[in-house]
N, CA, C and O of each residue as an XYZ file, in Angstrom:
424
protein
N     -15.223     13.133    -10.708
C     -15.197     12.090     -9.693
C     -13.954     12.252     -8.825
O     -12.856     12.445     -9.347
N     -14.112     12.176     -7.542
C     -12.975     12.336     -6.638
C     -12.213     11.020     -6.498
O     -12.790      9.938     -6.607
N     -10.914     11.131     -6.255
C     -10.145      9.919     -6.023
C     -10.345      9.454     -4.590
O     -10.735     10.232     -3.719
N     -10.077      8.190     -4.359
C     -10.213      7.601     -3.029
C      -8.921      7.841     -2.259
O      -7.831      7.790     -2.828
N      -9.053      8.105     -0.961
C      -7.922      8.521     -0.132
C      -7.695      7.523      0.998
O      -8.644      6.985      1.568
N      -6.434      7.286      1.310
C      -6.025      6.575      2.505
C      -5.232      7.587      3.333
O      -4.092      7.907      2.997
N      -5.827      8.085      4.405
C      -5.170      9.068      5.275
C      -4.523      8.317      6.438
O      -5.200      7.588      7.163
N      -3.234      8.494      6.610
C      -2.589      7.785      7.719
C      -2.900      8.488      9.037
O      -3.558      9.527      9.068
N      -2.415      7.900     10.109
C      -2.749      8.388     11.453
C      -2.230      9.793     11.751
O      -2.663     10.417     12.720
N      -1.316     10.290     10.937
C      -0.762     11.624     11.161
C      -1.674     12.740     10.634
O      -1.459     13.916     10.929
N      -2.674     12.366      9.866
C      -3.599     13.358      9.316
C      -4.637     13.691     10.377
O      -5.263     12.798     10.948
N      -4.813     14.968     10.635
C      -5.745     15.406     11.673
C      -7.185     15.040     11.334
O      -7.590     15.030     10.172
N      -7.940     14.741     12.376
C      -9.358     14.379     12.229
C     -10.127     15.442     11.450
O     -10.954     15.104     10.604
N      -9.871     16.706     11.718
C     -10.595     17.775     11.040
C     -10.311     17.764      9.536
O     -11.189     18.094      8.739
N      -9.093     17.388      9.144
C      -8.766     17.297      7.718
C      -9.565     16.172      7.065
O     -10.109     16.335      5.972
N      -9.629     15.034      7.747
C     -10.389     13.893      7.234
C     -11.867     14.260      7.124
O     -12.516     13.971      6.119
N     -12.378     14.890      8.151
C     -13.787     15.292      8.160
C     -14.092     16.221      6.985
O     -15.112     16.056      6.314
N     -13.226     17.183      6.734
C     -13.468     18.139      5.646
C     -13.290     17.506      4.268
O     -14.011     17.855      3.333
N     -12.344     16.584      4.132
C     -12.222     15.865      2.862
C     -13.512     15.094      2.585
O     -14.030     15.117      1.469
N     -14.022     14.414      3.608
C     -15.279     13.667      3.445
C     -16.432     14.605      3.113
O     -17.270     14.282      2.271
N     -16.483     15.759      3.765
C     -17.548     16.733      3.499
C     -17.470     17.270      2.070
O     -18.460     17.763      1.528
N     -16.283     17.169      1.465
C     -16.091     17.627      0.089
C     -16.158     16.475     -0.917
O     -15.715     16.611     -2.057
N     -16.712     15.350     -0.487
C     -16.987     14.253     -1.397
C     -15.922     13.197     -1.547
O     -16.076     12.291     -2.365
N     -14.847     13.278     -0.786
C     -13.789     12.286     -0.881
C     -14.124     11.063     -0.030
O     -14.628     11.192      1.086
N     -13.845      9.895     -0.558
C     -13.978      8.628      0.160
C     -12.648      8.423      0.884
O     -11.631      8.131      0.254
N     -12.660      8.579      2.221
C     -11.422      8.558      3.001
C     -11.409      7.374      3.976
O     -12.298      7.245      4.818
N     -10.395      6.513      3.853
C     -10.149      5.453      4.837
C      -9.202      6.046      5.875
O      -8.176      6.636      5.535
N      -9.566      5.880      7.147
C      -8.785      6.477      8.240
C      -8.975      5.636      9.488
O      -9.726      4.661      9.455
N      -8.324      5.977     10.577
C      -8.344      5.179     11.807
C      -9.721      5.055     12.446
O      -9.911      4.205     13.315
N     -10.688      5.876     12.042
C     -12.033      5.763     12.623
C     -12.873      4.685     11.935
O     -14.025      4.467     12.309
N     -12.307      4.017     10.940
C     -13.056      3.002     10.210
C     -12.362      1.652     10.180
O     -12.336      0.992      9.141
N     -11.799      1.234     11.308
C     -11.143     -0.060     11.364
C      -9.707     -0.050     10.875
O      -9.100     -1.108     10.710
N      -9.175      1.093     10.650
C      -7.808      1.273     10.184
C      -6.951      1.506     11.421
O      -7.219      2.435     12.183
N      -5.936      0.692     11.636
C      -5.213      0.670     12.908
C      -4.125      1.729     13.044
O      -3.366      1.992     12.112
N      -4.072      2.330     14.234
C      -2.975      3.226     14.586
C      -1.713      2.378     14.689
O      -1.752      1.260     15.203
N      -0.604      2.905     14.204
C       0.667      2.191     14.284
C       0.937      1.267     13.108
O       1.914      0.518     13.118
N       0.086      1.311     12.100
C       0.306      0.498     10.903
C       1.598      0.947     10.227
O       1.848      2.144     10.086
N       2.407     -0.006      9.816
C       3.693      0.306      9.172
C       3.460      1.018      7.840
O       2.495      0.734      7.131
N       4.343      1.930      7.520
C       4.217      2.705      6.279
C       4.214      1.803      5.047
O       3.504      2.080      4.080
N       4.997      0.734      5.075
C       5.030     -0.201      3.948
C       3.655     -0.844      3.765
O       3.218     -1.067      2.636
N       2.983     -1.137      4.861
C       1.633     -1.695      4.781
C       0.655     -0.669      4.184
O      -0.255     -1.040      3.442
N       0.844      0.608      4.505
C       0.033      1.660      3.876
C       0.210      1.621      2.362
O      -0.756      1.739      1.609
N       1.456      1.452      1.929
C       1.739      1.389      0.500
C       1.007      0.205     -0.134
O       0.402      0.340     -1.197
N       1.065     -0.943      0.519
C       0.389     -2.131      0.001
C      -1.117     -1.921     -0.069
O      -1.748     -2.272     -1.066
N      -1.696     -1.350      0.984
C      -3.139     -1.073      0.988
C      -3.504     -0.080     -0.103
O      -4.537     -0.217     -0.759
N      -2.663      0.906     -0.291
C      -2.897      1.909     -1.325
C      -2.957      1.259     -2.693
O      -3.861      1.542     -3.479
N      -2.008      0.396     -2.981
C      -1.959     -0.281     -4.281
C      -3.157     -1.201     -4.452
O      -3.797     -1.201     -5.504
N      -3.464     -1.989     -3.420
C      -4.556     -2.968     -3.496
C      -5.925     -2.307     -3.633
O      -6.776     -2.777     -4.389
N      -6.131     -1.216     -2.898
C      -7.449     -0.569     -2.871
C      -7.562      0.601     -3.844
O      -8.647      1.154     -4.026
N      -6.453      0.980     -4.469
C      -6.495      2.126     -5.374
C      -6.739      3.434     -4.649
O      -7.386      4.335     -5.183
N      -6.223      3.542     -3.436
C      -6.396      4.751     -2.629
C      -5.100      5.557     -2.608
O      -4.021      5.003     -2.399
N      -5.212      6.850     -2.821
C      -4.074      7.761     -2.768
C      -3.756      8.039     -1.302
O      -4.645      8.403     -0.532
N      -2.505      7.873     -0.918
C      -2.085      8.133      0.461
C      -1.952      9.637      0.663
O      -1.347     10.332     -0.153
N      -2.522     10.129      1.755
C      -2.348     11.521      2.169
C      -1.711     11.479      3.547
O      -2.214     10.813      4.452
N      -0.599     12.193      3.705
C       0.117     12.153      4.974
C       1.024     13.365      5.114
O       1.287     14.080      4.147
N       1.495     13.582      6.331
C       2.570     14.547      6.547
C       3.786     13.834      7.148
O       4.665     14.469      7.731
N       3.822     12.518      6.996
C       4.927     11.691      7.474
C       5.995     11.629      6.382
O       5.775     11.031      5.329
N       7.136     12.239      6.630
C       8.217     12.328      5.638
C       8.773     10.959      5.232
O       9.473     10.863      4.225
N       8.477      9.905      5.990
C       8.952      8.570      5.620
C       8.459      8.164      4.230
O       9.137      7.413      3.529
N       7.293      8.651      3.830
C       6.764      8.294      2.518
C       7.629      8.845      1.384
O       7.648      8.284      0.288
N       8.340      9.936      1.642
C       9.233     10.490      0.620
C      10.396      9.538      0.341
O      10.950      9.541     -0.758
N      10.762      8.735      1.317
C      11.837      7.751      1.136
C      11.317      6.439      0.544
O      12.076      5.707     -0.091
N      10.044      6.136      0.744
C       9.489      4.839      0.358
C       8.796      4.812     -0.998
O       8.675      3.748     -1.605
N       8.346      5.945     -1.476
C       7.432      5.937     -2.617
C       8.027      5.330     -3.889
O       7.289      4.766     -4.696
N       9.329      5.433     -4.082
C       9.940      4.902     -5.303
C      10.141      3.387     -5.263
O      10.234      2.750     -6.312
N      10.206      2.815     -4.083
C      10.519      1.389     -3.968
C       9.305      0.506     -3.696
O       9.455     -0.700     -3.500
N       8.110      1.086     -3.681
C       6.889      0.315     -3.411
C       5.786      0.738     -4.372
O       5.702      1.900     -4.770
N       4.949     -0.217     -4.737
C       3.792      0.084     -5.566
C       2.745      0.783     -4.709
O       2.530      0.404     -3.558
N       2.097      1.794     -5.261
C       1.047      2.525     -4.555
C       0.254      3.344     -5.559
O       0.684      3.535     -6.697
N      -0.909      3.825     -5.132
C      -1.794      4.604     -6.008
C      -1.419      6.073     -6.062
O      -2.068      6.849     -6.764
N      -0.390      6.467     -5.338
C       0.055      7.855     -5.288
C       0.182      8.320     -3.856
O      -0.491      7.801     -2.966
N       1.043      9.296     -3.630
C       1.247      9.863     -2.294
C       1.167     11.376     -2.396
O       1.863     11.999     -3.198
N       0.308     11.953     -1.572
C       0.249     13.404     -1.419
C       0.825     13.698     -0.041
O       0.261     13.302      0.980
N       1.940     14.387     -0.028
C       2.647     14.667      1.215
C       2.613     16.161      1.480
O       3.027     16.957      0.637
N       2.122     16.541      2.646
C       2.155     17.947      3.031
C       3.082     18.075      4.224
O       3.104     17.204      5.093
N       3.852     19.164      4.269
C       4.859     19.267      5.318
C       4.575     20.328      6.371
O       5.267     20.393      7.387
N       3.587     21.138      6.144
C       3.266     22.170      7.125
C       2.273     21.615      8.140
O       1.134     21.299      7.797
N       2.712     21.500      9.388
C       1.883     20.910     10.440
C       0.650     21.741     10.770
O      -0.377     21.194     11.172
N       0.743     23.037     10.606
C      -0.360     23.910     11.009
C      -1.060     24.564      9.820
O      -1.562     25.683      9.925
N      -1.090     23.860      8.692
C      -1.770     24.389      7.522
C      -3.265     24.528      7.849
O      -3.846     23.630      8.459
N      -3.884     25.630      7.455
C      -5.317     25.779      7.704
C      -6.115     24.701      6.960
O      -5.736     24.285      5.866
N      -7.196     24.265      7.551
C      -8.019     23.206      6.967
C      -8.466     23.575      5.556
O      -8.420     22.740      4.653
N      -8.894     24.805      5.362
C      -9.371     25.215      4.038
C      -8.259     25.134      2.995
O      -8.505     24.737      1.856
N      -7.047     25.505      3.373
C      -5.919     25.435      2.443
C      -5.571     23.978      2.135
O      -5.242     23.647      0.996
N      -5.639     23.124      3.124
C      -5.373     21.700      2.934
C      -6.353     21.093      1.928
O      -5.944     20.450      0.962
N      -7.640     21.304      2.165
C      -8.664     20.747      1.283
C      -8.544     21.353     -0.114
O      -8.670     20.644     -1.112
N      -8.306     22.643     -0.186
C      -8.145     23.303     -1.492
C      -6.982     22.677     -2.263
O      -7.085     22.468     -3.472
N      -5.884     22.377     -1.579
C      -4.731     21.759     -2.221
C      -5.042     20.371     -2.755
O      -4.658     20.040     -3.876
N      -5.734     19.555     -1.967
C      -6.102     18.213     -2.415
C      -7.062     18.303     -3.595
O      -6.947     17.536     -4.552
N      -8.002     19.231     -3.532
C      -8.953     19.393     -4.634
C      -8.254     19.847     -5.916
O      -8.641     19.429     -7.007
N      -7.248     20.680     -5.802
C      -6.483     21.111     -6.987
C      -5.749     19.933     -7.612
O      -5.727     19.783     -8.833
N      -5.158     19.110     -6.781
C      -4.474     17.925     -7.294
C      -5.481     17.034     -8.010
O      -5.220     16.550     -9.111
N      -6.623     16.823     -7.384
C      -7.663     15.996     -7.993
C      -8.107     16.567     -9.344
O      -8.348     15.823    -10.294
N      -8.207     17.869     -9.413
C      -8.682     18.524    -10.640
C      -7.671     18.433    -11.784
O      -8.048     18.230    -12.939
N      -6.398     18.582    -11.460
C      -5.391     18.704    -12.511
C      -4.514     17.477    -12.753
O      -3.812     17.411    -13.762
N      -4.545     16.507    -11.841
C      -3.707     15.319    -12.001
C      -4.613     14.079    -12.040
O      -5.187     13.705    -11.017
N      -4.744     13.452    -13.193
C      -5.580     12.246    -13.290
C      -5.036     11.138    -12.389
O      -3.825     11.026    -12.203
N      -5.938     10.311    -11.827
C      -5.489      9.217    -10.946
C      -4.444      8.308    -11.591
O      -3.561      7.793    -10.904
N      -4.538      8.110    -12.898
C      -3.549      7.252    -13.571
C      -2.159      7.879    -13.525
O      -1.158      7.163    -13.526
N      -2.091      9.208    -13.486
C      -0.797      9.880    -13.385
C      -0.291      9.972    -11.953
O       0.897     10.212    -11.737
N      -1.166      9.787    -10.973
C      -0.749      9.793     -9.574
C      -0.044      8.499     -9.187
O       0.848      8.502     -8.338
N      -0.445      7.393     -9.810
C       0.096      6.072     -9.450
C       1.625      6.089     -9.475
O       2.246      6.417    -10.486
N       2.214      5.724     -8.325
C       3.662      5.645     -8.202
C       4.366      6.968     -8.004
O       5.595      7.009     -7.937
N       3.605      8.063     -7.909
C       4.227      9.394     -7.786
C       4.050      9.969     -6.392
O       3.189      9.550     -5.619
N       4.891     10.935     -6.107
C       4.832     11.702     -4.857
C       4.584     13.154     -5.222
O       5.322     13.743     -6.012
N       3.546     13.718     -4.646
C       3.246     15.149     -4.857
C       3.307     15.866     -3.519
O       3.088     17.076     -3.457
């Protein structure tokens, strides 16, 4: 079973599309999720909905320890190929149980 994802506005549309095509339930700006939402609010939504945050916004590296959340997957390469991005998320899903993601930054 795939974990549920909250992709912030910094995640490219093609990444969201491919995650969805690979069976991930992804909340993103195309589904009533607002552009410009504060990172702290993302953390709150993540905790409330049990969704793992996926982002390339380095602010989450500063926030993850001081806020409750279902987990943060942070990628730092802006031009990572879509296939490599999805493969990385799938590897995390395969090897890290959702209970171990809670409160962590990967």
